Each structure stands twice: as structure tokens, then as C-alpha cells.
BASE-107051 format. One line per 10 residues: their letters; for each residue x, y, z of N, C-alpha, C, O. Coordinates in Angstrom, 3 decimals. Each point is the difference from the previous one (the first is absolute). Example, Ala and Ser with C-alpha at 12.3 -4.5 7.8 and 13.67 -1.06 7.14 Angstrom:
2
as	13.190:-5.690:7.800:-0.890:1.190:0.000:0.900:1.200:0.000:1.036:-0.019:0.665 | -1.386:1.069:-1.385:0.820:1.190:0.060:-0.770:1.090:0.730:0.509:1.108:0.169
END
This chain:
182
xxxxxxxxxx	-3.724:-66.247:-57.937:0.678:0.676:-1.094:1.466:0.213:0.380:0.319:0.347:1.137 | 0.570:-0.562:-2.122:1.424:0.155:0.251:0.561:1.049:-0.949:-0.587:0.285:-1.044 | 1.724:0.283:1.414:0.654:1.015:-0.814:1.477:-0.340:-0.117:0.640:-0.364:0.986 | -0.095:0.486:-2.205:1.426:-0.188:-0.218:0.492:1.091:-0.934:-0.763:0.513:-0.818 | 2.018:-0.162:0.934:0.655:0.862:-0.987:1.136:-0.826:-0.572:0.957:-0.312:0.709 | -1.048:-0.041:-1.954:0.994:-0.853:-0.627:0.870:0.827:-0.919:-0.505:0.835:-0.751 | 1.800:-1.056:0.800:0.901:0.687:-0.916:0.097:-0.834:-1.266:0.852:-0.883:-0.101 | -1.704:1.152:-0.847:-0.025:-0.798:-1.228:0.299:0.850:-1.225:-0.372:-0.375:-1.112 | 1.034:1.506:1.292:0.384:0.810:-1.149:0.804:-0.807:-0.998:-0.141:0.169:-1.211 | 1.011:-1.075:1.742:0.798:-0.842:-0.884:-0.892:-0.881:-0.861:0.309:-0.243:-1.167
xxxxxxxxxx	-1.389:-0.229:1.720:-0.893:-0.891:-0.744:-0.713:0.764:-1.099:-0.154:-0.507:-1.111 | -0.284:1.728:1.413:-0.699:0.793:-1.009:0.943:0.390:-1.125:-0.374:-0.056:-1.171 | 1.599:0.454:1.517:0.931:0.447:-1.021:0.488:-1.160:-0.863:0.334:0.199:-1.168 | -0.288:-1.399:1.724:0.445:-1.134:-0.799:-1.137:-0.572:-0.830:0.210:-0.911:-0.801 | -1.415:1.442:0.987:-1.142:-0.490:-0.752:-0.669:-1.180:0.668:-0.966:-0.551:-0.527 | 1.470:0.161:1.677:-0.597:-1.138:0.698:-1.186:0.470:0.819:-0.041:1.148:0.444 | -0.905:-2.018:-0.248:-1.153:0.338:0.832:0.088:-0.751:1.313:-1.016:-0.245:0.651 | 2.213:-0.117:-0.267:0.133:-0.685:1.278:1.250:0.501:0.690:0.948:0.438:-0.652 | -0.949:-0.504:1.955:1.150:0.402:0.780:-0.158:-0.549:1.389:-1.096:-0.398:0.395 | 2.179:0.373:0.352:-0.077:-0.497:1.362:0.535:1.066:0.931:0.972:0.685:-0.319
xxxxxxxxxx	-1.600:-0.546:1.454:0.487:0.918:1.013:-0.645:-0.376:1.311:-0.753:-0.969:0.092 | 1.060:1.749:0.913:-0.529:-0.265:1.324:-0.944:1.114:0.408:0.281:1.177:-0.224 | -1.382:-1.546:0.813:-0.919:0.981:0.549:0.576:0.545:1.293:1.012:-0.515:0.476 | -1.631:1.554:0.121:0.520:0.622:1.210:0.045:-0.952:1.189:0.762:0.221:0.942 | -1.564:-1.266:-0.978:0.010:-0.957:1.104:0.946:-1.165:-0.272:-0.026:-0.994:0.725 | 0.866:1.102:-1.766:0.963:-1.043:-0.323:-0.556:-1.111:-0.863:0.711:-0.958:-0.304 | -1.960:1.063:-0.096:-0.630:-1.019:-0.834:0.559:0.080:-1.414:-0.015:1.066:-0.616 | 0.501:-2.176:0.106:0.480:-0.013:-1.382:-1.205:-0.082:-0.930:-0.891:-0.827:0.193 | 0.875:1.690:-1.202:-1.131:0.069:-0.916:0.492:-0.168:-1.433:1.107:0.421:-0.336 | -1.914:-1.023:-0.485:0.254:-0.087:-1.436:-1.078:0.798:-0.705:-1.192:-0.238:0.199
xxxxxxxxxx	1.615:1.195:-1.032:-0.935:0.766:-0.818:-0.258:-0.828:-1.252:0.918:-0.234:-0.787 | -2.150:-0.210:0.595:-0.329:-0.933:-1.072:-0.533:0.669:-1.262:0.349:-0.403:-1.109 | -1.179:1.404:1.268:-0.661:0.577:-1.171:-0.465:1.406:0.340:-0.445:0.259:1.118 | 0.549:0.654:-2.087:-0.483:1.366:0.170:-1.035:0.248:-1.085:0.248:-0.282:-1.173 | -1.395:0.801:1.551:-1.042:0.363:-0.966:-0.623:1.304:0.465:-0.835:0.018:0.905 | 1.250:1.072:-1.535:-0.528:1.309:0.391:0.425:0.344:1.407:1.189:-0.008:0.316 | -2.158:0.309:0.533:0.315:0.370:1.378:-0.156:-1.189:0.945:-0.205:0.185:1.200 | 0.298:-1.389:-1.727:-0.108:-1.232:0.793:1.237:-0.859:-0.232:0.573:-0.005:-1.090 | -0.176:-0.714:2.121:1.115:-0.936:-0.107:-0.370:-1.279:0.725:-0.768:0.015:0.962 | 1.315:-1.106:-1.428:-0.156:-1.276:0.697:1.360:-0.328:0.600:1.002:-0.060:-0.714
xxxxxxxxxx	-0.969:-0.153:2.026:1.223:-0.373:0.702:-0.261:-1.296:0.748:-1.146:-0.357:0.274 | 2.224:-0.340:0.052:-0.162:-1.206:0.811:1.120:-0.058:1.022:1.090:0.527:-0.223 | -1.371:-1.176:1.352:1.011:-0.150:1.038:0.595:-1.402:-0.074:-0.420:-0.814:-0.822 | 1.398:0.533:1.684:0.672:-1.295:-0.037:-0.925:-1.161:0.331:0.271:-1.140:-0.379 | -1.355:1.420:1.079:-0.953:-1.057:0.324:-0.908:-0.323:-1.187:-0.806:-0.928:0.063 | 0.940:1.696:-1.141:-0.792:-0.255:-1.192:-1.329:0.724:-0.032:-0.795:-0.203:-0.918 | 0.540:1.054:1.918:-1.235:0.772:-0.007:0.142:1.136:-0.999:0.967:0.761:0.054 | -1.915:-0.643:-0.954:0.012:1.088:-0.975:-0.938:1.098:0.463:-1.048:-0.262:0.591 | 1.446:1.506:-0.874:-0.775:1.174:0.373:-0.192:0.865:-1.231:0.878:0.064:-0.860 | -2.013:0.598:0.770:-0.214:1.045:-0.993:0.079:1.307:0.764:-0.671:0.183:1.016
xxxxxxxxxx	1.502:0.730:-1.518:0.295:1.234:0.725:-0.151:1.205:-0.914:0.032:-0.120:-1.225 | -0.197:1.281:1.842:0.095:1.252:-0.738:1.481:0.222:-0.264:0.841:-0.336:0.834 | -0.518:0.904:-2.000:1.390:0.115:-0.428:0.259:1.401:-0.532:-0.803:0.542:-0.759 | 1.932:0.043:1.162:0.438:1.272:-0.584:1.512:0.095:0.134:0.604:-0.687:0.824 | 0.001:1.537:-1.633:1.438:0.242:0.074:0.204:1.307:0.751:-0.654:1.002:-0.288 | 1.565:-1.019:1.250:0.318:1.184:0.789:1.501:0.017:0.224:0.533:-0.856:0.707 | 0.159:1.829:-1.307:1.453:0.120:0.136:0.724:-1.294:-0.355:0.819:-0.487:0.778 | -1.115:-0.066:-1.941:0.638:-1.201:-0.544:-0.254:-1.256:0.819:0.674:-1.011:-0.197 | -1.622:1.059:1.101:-0.382:-1.204:0.745:-1.469:-0.276:-0.276:-0.812:0.917:-0.122 | 0.496:-2.174:0.028:-1.400:-0.377:-0.158:-0.630:-0.010:1.379:0.501:-0.659:0.911
xxxxxxxxxx	-1.593:1.384:-0.757:-0.700:0.026:1.279:-1.245:-0.857:-0.154:-0.881:0.275:-0.815 | 0.841:-1.310:1.617:-1.082:-0.978:-0.048:-0.835:0.199:1.254:0.507:-0.184:1.107 | -1.786:0.560:-1.250:-0.857:0.250:1.163:-1.336:-0.706:-0.175:-0.320:-0.508:-1.075 | -0.443:0.489:2.144:-1.363:-0.516:-0.058:-0.082:-1.425:-0.509:-0.877:-0.320:-0.802 | 1.777:-0.540:1.255:0.045:-1.374:-0.499:-1.100:-0.858:0.614:-0.246:0.042:1.206 | -0.396:-0.806:-2.051:-1.023:-0.947:0.447:0.364:-1.369:-0.559:0.422:-0.101:-1.152 | -0.579:-0.950:1.946:0.291:-1.333:-0.529:-0.778:-0.243:-1.289:-1.161:0.391:-0.119 | 1.799:-1.025:-0.821:-0.576:-0.208:-1.323:-1.353:-0.699:0.053:-0.875:0.292:-0.815 | 0.694:-1.195:1.745:-1.270:-0.732:0.055:-1.179:0.914:0.303:-1.148:-0.369:-0.251 | 1.422:1.590:0.801:-1.074:0.934:0.333:-0.287:1.001:-1.115:-0.883:0.847:0.130
xxxxxxxxxx	1.623:-0.947:-1.207:-0.154:0.952:-1.094:-0.981:-0.570:-1.020:0.052:-1.181:-0.342 | -0.912:2.015:-0.119:-1.000:-0.405:-0.985:0.663:-0.469:-1.291:0.889:0.669:-0.527 | -1.319:-1.805:0.030:0.506:-0.489:-1.286:-0.343:0.988:-1.116:0.757:0.143:-0.960 | -1.886:0.528:1.086:-0.399:0.985:-1.012:0.988:1.162:-0.032:0.343:0.495:-1.074 | 0.119:-0.054:2.258:0.968:1.099:0.055:1.319:-0.421:-0.644:0.611:0.780:-0.731 | -0.172:-2.005:0.998:1.235:-0.497:-0.616:-0.160:-0.132:-1.511:0.913:0.342:-0.752 | -2.053:-0.830:0.308:-0.253:-0.153:-1.434:-0.032:1.359:-0.691:0.513:0.150:-1.109 | -1.117:0.842:1.769:-0.067:1.349:-0.582:1.398:0.593:-0.143:0.307:0.618:-1.019 | 0.543:-0.801:2.030:1.370:0.520:-0.070:0.776:-0.682:-1.125:0.743:0.659:-0.729 | -0.908:-1.960:0.585:0.684:-0.735:-1.067:-0.500:0.444:-1.374:0.788:0.139:-0.935
xxxxxxxxxx	-2.090:0.082:0.815:-0.583:0.438:-1.270:0.499:1.400:-0.367:0.301:0.273:-1.162 | -0.217:0.605:2.158:0.491:1.360:-0.209:1.450:-0.039:-0.489:0.372:0.727:-0.921 | 0.424:-1.565:1.535:1.406:-0.132:-0.375:0.124:-0.542:-1.427:0.811:0.491:-0.784 | -1.605:-1.489:0.455:0.041:-0.582:-1.342:-0.389:1.046:-1.050:0.595:0.046:-1.076 | -1.577:0.781:1.380:-0.407:1.066:-0.922:1.147:0.992:-0.212:0.217:0.469:-1.117 | 0.517:-0.150:2.188:1.141:0.907:-0.118:1.077:-0.616:-0.893:0.561:0.686:-0.854 | -0.276:-1.952:1.041:1.030:-0.667:-0.798:-0.390:-0.015:-1.476:0.848:0.231:-0.862 | -2.100:-0.495:0.564:-0.471:0.019:-1.391:0.139:1.415:-0.574:0.459:0.172:-1.129 | -0.855:0.831:1.905:0.100:1.388:-0.470:1.454:0.386:-0.264:0.295:0.650:-1.003 | 0.613:-1.044:1.893:1.414:0.326:-0.192:0.588:-0.740:-1.196:0.882:0.524:-0.680
xxxxxxxxxx	-1.358:-1.718:0.423:0.472:-0.770:-1.158:-0.404:0.663:-1.312:0.661:-0.190:-1.021 | -1.731:0.960:1.044:-0.512:0.669:-1.203:0.218:1.510:0.036:-0.682:0.743:-0.706 | 1.610:-0.297:1.509:0.247:1.426:0.184:0.513:0.638:-1.291:1.000:-0.459:-0.553 | -1.661:1.502:0.065:0.484:0.685:-1.201:1.373:0.630:0.256:0.230:0.555:1.074 | 0.677:-0.634:-2.039:1.354:0.527:0.188:0.042:1.472:0.404:0.846:0.388:0.805 | -1.739:0.435:-1.343:0.048:1.426:0.352:-0.416:0.230:1.451:0.508:0.916:0.646 | -1.413:-1.725:-0.130:-0.376:0.105:1.413:1.202:-0.372:0.858:0.293:0.669:0.991 | 0.402:-1.737:-1.374:1.197:-0.411:0.733:1.086:1.064:-0.097:0.735:0.221:0.962 | -0.627:0.441:-2.111:1.004:1.047:-0.177:-0.247:1.155:0.965:0.938:0.501:0.621 | -2.180:-0.081:-0.493:-0.346:1.067:0.950:0.307:-0.453:1.430:0.527:0.777:0.796
xxxxxxxxxx	-0.854:-2.027:-0.472:0.239:-0.520:1.350:1.492:-0.088:0.303:0.429:0.366:1.095 | 0.367:-0.847:-2.051:1.444:-0.130:0.220:0.644:1.376:0.120:0.854:0.202:0.863 | -1.244:0.746:-1.710:0.580:1.344:0.125:-0.414:0.640:1.322:0.799:0.706:0.615 | -2.028:-0.939:-0.167:-0.429:0.495:1.309:0.790:-0.639:1.127:0.369:0.668:0.965 | -0.109:-1.964:-1.088:0.795:-0.704:1.013:1.414:0.557:0.056:0.547:0.203:1.084 | 0.052:0.047:-2.253:1.354:0.562:-0.027:0.026:1.408:0.592:0.956:0.364:0.684 | -1.994:0.427:-0.940:-0.093:1.327:0.622:-0.062:-0.128:1.523:0.658:0.746:0.725 | -1.459:-1.704:-0.254:-0.114:-0.225:1.444:1.338:-0.391:0.616:0.252:0.277:1.173 | 0.607:-0.921:-1.965:1.307:-0.436:0.491:1.080:1.050:-0.242:1.187:-0.303:0.117 | -1.576:1.525:-0.450:0.959:1.077:-0.168:0.534:0.151:-1.406:1.024:0.654:-0.198
xxxxxxxxxx	-1.685:-1.237:-0.784:0.318:0.130:-1.425:1.251:-0.757:-0.433:0.345:0.002:-1.182 | 0.325:-0.639:2.110:1.160:-0.819:-0.351:-0.049:-1.275:0.828:-0.375:0.010:1.172 | 0.756:-1.089:-1.802:-0.011:-1.297:0.668:1.379:-0.608:-0.125:0.476:-0.266:-1.103 | 0.161:0.046:2.239:1.314:-0.637:0.008:-0.217:-1.495:-0.179:-0.602:-0.663:0.845 | 1.098:0.152:-1.949:-0.225:-1.399:-0.332:0.924:-0.928:0.781:-0.374:-1.127:0.324 | 1.587:1.605:-0.020:0.938:-0.800:0.787:0.147:-1.395:-0.564:0.182:-0.183:-1.203 | -0.262:-0.800:2.084:0.153:-1.396:-0.410:-1.337:-0.717:-0.107:-0.049:-1.229:0.055 | -1.044:1.986:-0.210:-1.318:-0.629:-0.117:-0.076:-0.818:-1.282:0.446:0.441:-1.059 | -1.017:-1.637:1.169:-0.262:-0.756:-1.222:-1.356:0.445:-0.549:-0.697:0.801:0.622 | 0.334:-1.322:-1.779:-1.249:0.417:-0.653:-1.221:-0.252:0.875:-0.913:0.824:0.038
xxxxxxxxxx	0.887:-1.961:0.668:-1.152:-0.331:0.850:-0.120:0.987:1.160:-1.102:0.442:0.327 | 2.232:-0.097:0.296:-0.031:0.959:1.111:-0.458:1.374:-0.482:-0.796:0.660:0.668 | 1.294:-0.231:-1.820:-0.401:1.289:-0.564:-1.489:0.006:-0.318:-0.698:0.968:0.301 | 0.216:-2.040:-0.905:-1.416:-0.090:-0.342:-0.869:0.030:1.257:-1.043:0.654:0.024 | 1.471:-1.359:1.012:-0.755:-0.007:1.260:-0.035:1.398:0.604:-1.054:0.458:0.441 | 2.198:0.223:-0.417:0.058:1.358:0.537:-0.913:0.933:-0.787:-0.745:0.780:0.592 | 0.795:-0.851:-1.914:-0.858:0.859:-0.824:-1.476:-0.334:0.187:-0.842:0.897:-0.012 | 0.522:-2.173:0.182:-1.400:-0.391:0.219:-0.514:0.571:1.310:-1.109:0.532:0.054 | 1.911:-0.638:1.007:-0.393:0.552:1.305:-0.172:1.510:-0.108:-0.975:0.552:0.510 | 1.925:0.124:-1.175:-0.065:1.460:-0.120:-1.136:0.457:-0.913:-0.580:1.063:0.221
xxxxxxxxxx	0.259:-1.851:-1.239:-1.056:0.383:-0.946:-1.395:-0.350:0.496:-0.983:0.529:-0.518 | 0.875:-1.405:1.507:-1.310:-0.473:0.478:-0.971:1.133:0.325:-1.144:-0.053:-0.450 | 1.548:1.082:1.217:-0.960:1.077:0.287:-0.464:0.727:-1.268:-1.133:0.476:-0.065 | 1.998:-0.394:-0.927:-0.355:0.655:-1.263:-0.941:-0.875:-0.833:-0.699:0.489:-0.887 | 0.694:-1.776:1.186:-0.897:-0.930:-0.703:-1.258:-0.285:0.802:-0.883:-0.722:-0.462 | 0.796:1.290:1.672:-1.222:-0.104:0.787:-0.106:-1.208:0.903:-1.105:-0.398:0.366 | 2.242:-0.202:0.007:-0.081:-1.089:0.968:1.088:0.157:1.054:0.971:0.732:-0.192 | -1.148:-1.421:1.288:0.876:0.112:1.162:1.329:-0.709:-0.259:0.003:-1.184:-0.338 | 1.128:1.883:0.490:1.295:-0.648:-0.222:0.274:-1.140:0.975:0.861:-0.841:-0.256 | -1.579:0.809:1.359:0.223:-1.051:0.998:-0.375:-1.384:-0.512:0.436:-0.999:0.574
xxxxxxxxxx	-1.222:0.913:-1.626:-0.421:-1.315:-0.485:0.887:-0.531:-1.119:-0.257:-1.076:-0.540 | 1.306:1.828:0.190:0.866:-0.433:-1.094:0.717:-1.294:0.392:0.652:-0.082:1.041 | -0.791:-0.910:-1.895:0.702:-1.261:0.171:0.432:-0.483:-1.383:-0.198:0.702:-0.991 | 0.783:-1.887:0.918:0.497:-0.520:-1.274:-1.063:-0.049:-1.088:0.273:0.336:-1.153 | -1.466:-0.748:1.509:-1.077:-0.133:-0.987:-0.374:1.360:-0.593:-0.229:0.110:-1.204 | 0.169:0.904:2.031:-0.325:1.349:-0.482:1.146:0.553:-0.836:-0.233:0.614:-1.042 | 1.473:-0.826:1.489:1.162:0.469:-0.763:0.008:-0.635:-1.391:0.241:0.685:-0.994 | -0.501:-1.969:0.923:-0.017:-0.679:-1.306:-1.154:0.489:-0.871:0.137:0.073:-1.221 | -1.266:0.259:1.830:-1.142:0.495:-0.775:0.304:1.346:-0.639:-0.412:0.260:-1.130 | 1.124:0.591:1.843:0.253:1.359:-0.484:1.315:0.101:-0.787:0.274:1.033:-0.612
xxxxxxxxxx	0.537:-2.093:0.623:1.315:0.019:-0.657:-0.041:0.504:-1.443:0.745:0.927:-0.317 | -1.573:-1.483:-0.579:0.029:0.464:-1.394:-0.301:1.495:-0.136:0.647:0.695:-0.784 | -1.613:-0.208:1.535:-0.370:1.416:-0.103:1.110:0.902:0.535:0.280:1.043:-0.590 | 0.357:-1.428:1.697:1.076:0.833:0.551:1.223:-0.049:-0.908:0.646:1.026:-0.214 | -0.317:-2.200:-0.324:1.113:-0.090:-0.955:-0.242:0.909:-1.200:0.895:0.728:-0.429 | -2.115:-0.776:-0.109:-0.329:0.837:-1.151:-0.011:1.483:0.382:0.403:0.848:-0.796 | -0.858:-0.539:1.998:0.002:1.394:0.466:1.424:0.544:0.053:0.250:1.136:-0.403 | 0.680:-1.943:0.897:1.404:0.422:0.028:0.522:0.269:-1.396:0.681:0.999:-0.232 | -1.000:-1.896:-0.709:0.423:0.193:-1.392:-0.606:1.270:-0.592:0.685:0.746:-0.700 | -1.955:-0.499:0.974:-0.669:1.206:-0.511:0.667:1.250:0.562:0.271:0.944:-0.743
xxxxxxxxxx	-0.004:-0.929:2.049:0.639:1.171:0.617:1.394:0.238:-0.576:0.387:1.149:-0.211 | 0.371:-2.212:-0.046:1.328:0.139:-0.614:-0.145:0.527:-1.422:0.715:0.923:-0.392 | -1.636:-1.502:-0.390:-0.214:0.445:-1.386:-0.431:1.461:-0.069:0.371:0.712:-0.934 | -1.147:-0.262:1.910:-0.454:1.390:0.039:1.092:0.942:0.514:-0.170:1.219:-0.028 | 1.267:-1.769:0.487:1.074:0.816:0.561:-0.296:0.485:1.409:0.702:0.868:0.518 | -1.729:-1.418:0.102:-0.384:0.420:1.351:0.730:-0.789:1.080:0.019:0.410:1.160 | 0.584:-1.540:-1.531:0.743:-0.825:0.942:1.373:-0.273:-0.594:0.122:-0.537:-1.101 | 0.913:0.918:1.853:1.374:-0.215:-0.438:0.649:-0.962:0.986:-0.037:0.211:1.212 | 0.631:-1.266:-1.750:0.663:-0.987:0.846:1.498:0.115:-0.218:0.495:-0.202:-1.109 | 0.221:0.528:2.173:1.452:0.095:-0.040:0.549:-1.322:0.518:0.013:-0.248:1.205
xxxxxxxxxx	0.443:-0.603:-2.131:0.494:-1.333:0.363:1.247:0.088:0.871:0.178:-0.806:0.913 | 0.687:1.781:-1.190:1.249:0.128:0.752:-0.274:0.334:1.456:0.599:-0.590:0.899 | -1.502:1.537:-0.663:-0.335:0.400:1.369:-1.115:-0.842:0.605:-0.276:0.084:1.196 | -0.359:-0.894:-2.030:-1.133:-0.836:0.426:-1.110:0.841:0.626:-0.446:-0.245:1.121 | 0.013:1.259:-1.901:-1.061:0.903:0.445:-0.986:0.200:-1.151:0.402:0.193:-1.147 | -1.684:-0.243:1.464:-1.055:0.329:-0.959:-0.581:1.340:0.432:-0.387:0.167:1.156 | 0.326:0.790:-2.086:-0.456:1.349:0.326:-1.183:0.383:-0.874:0.043:-0.139:-1.222 | -1.095:0.621:1.861:-1.156:0.528:-0.714:0.321:1.445:-0.351:0.258:0.809:0.891 | -0.271:-0.473:-2.182:0.483:1.314:-0.442:-1.026:1.115:0.111:0.376:1.172:-0.005 | -1.655:-1.497:0.106:-1.016:1.054:0.019:-0.527:0.288:1.404:-1.177:0.309:0.183
xx	2.059:-0.414:0.795:-0.399:0.316:1.375:0.059:1.506:0.221:0.830:0.690:-0.593 | -1.712:-0.184:1.447:0.024:1.446:0.267:1.254:0.416:0.746:0.176:1.180:0.302
END
């Protein structure tokens, strides 16, 4: 079993499910796929590993790695099926559920979000990661596919919050503020 701590915060925030970094022993690793608390990584020799995965202080911590050939195909199939079910559920997310999740995410971020120079994709990815706990899934698994699945619901949630007067966007200051924060 091998352990690595990969700094892949950039990959999660960009919506990518892959990143490159070095393990503590200098081994270059590629993060290939994240599904729940599991990740698939590979080394330069092409050996793939299935590992336990968690985020700790903006770094992905990869532990308990086993070569892919030793992992049950049933376990891999179950993880893929679970992920597919999540994507389908997010694609059909009711707007009011997304509205509660987005307002909860904004509260978690201090009721104001500095938009800065973020483009729409970066903002959507950030909101998806922040809303994930409010929607009942681990933010560590957010990737492009999940962001695209939840995009319509989060876009509509933002519109609903603005229409309700609960979200004010100051274009000049590039700040979005949730007005009903305690």
C-alpha cells in the first residue's frame, strides 16, 4: 500500500478531475478519476492504483493505494454506478432545492462572494463545490461532468435568489451578497 498527498486544489476548482503532482517519495502521479471517497491514480510506469481519497487543507490526500489489478471489478462498477446515479439526480434537481443549497453555500462563504475576474465556469464550479454538502454529496468528487449536470439548477437558483431580492450583485465592485444572512 502506498500513500501520497497531492496538491490538486487547482484541478478541483477548475472542474477538472485530473492533476499532476509528486508523492513524498518523488514519484510523479496523475490523478485520473475521483468517485466519492475513491480515486484512481497512475504513476509514470503506467501502473494504476485505486486509493482512498479525501481533501485536507486544500490538498488531496491519497492513502491506502492498491494496484488496480487487485481491485474487485464489482467494487469499481458499484462506484461508477453510484456516480452515474448522482449525475442523473443533479441533472433533475428541482430549482427550489438548488436555491436552498446555493443560499446555504453563500452563507458558508460569509454571505458575500467576491466575483473578481472569475468567468462563469469558474463561478459555477466554486458554487457547485460549496453547495455539495447542502445537496448531500462530497465536494471532493466535483468535476466537469458534475458541474455541467448541476449547471441549469444553479443558474436558475441564482435567478430565483435575485428575483426574491435575497441576492444582490454589485457589478461595479464585483461582489454578490446574500441579503438575508444573520
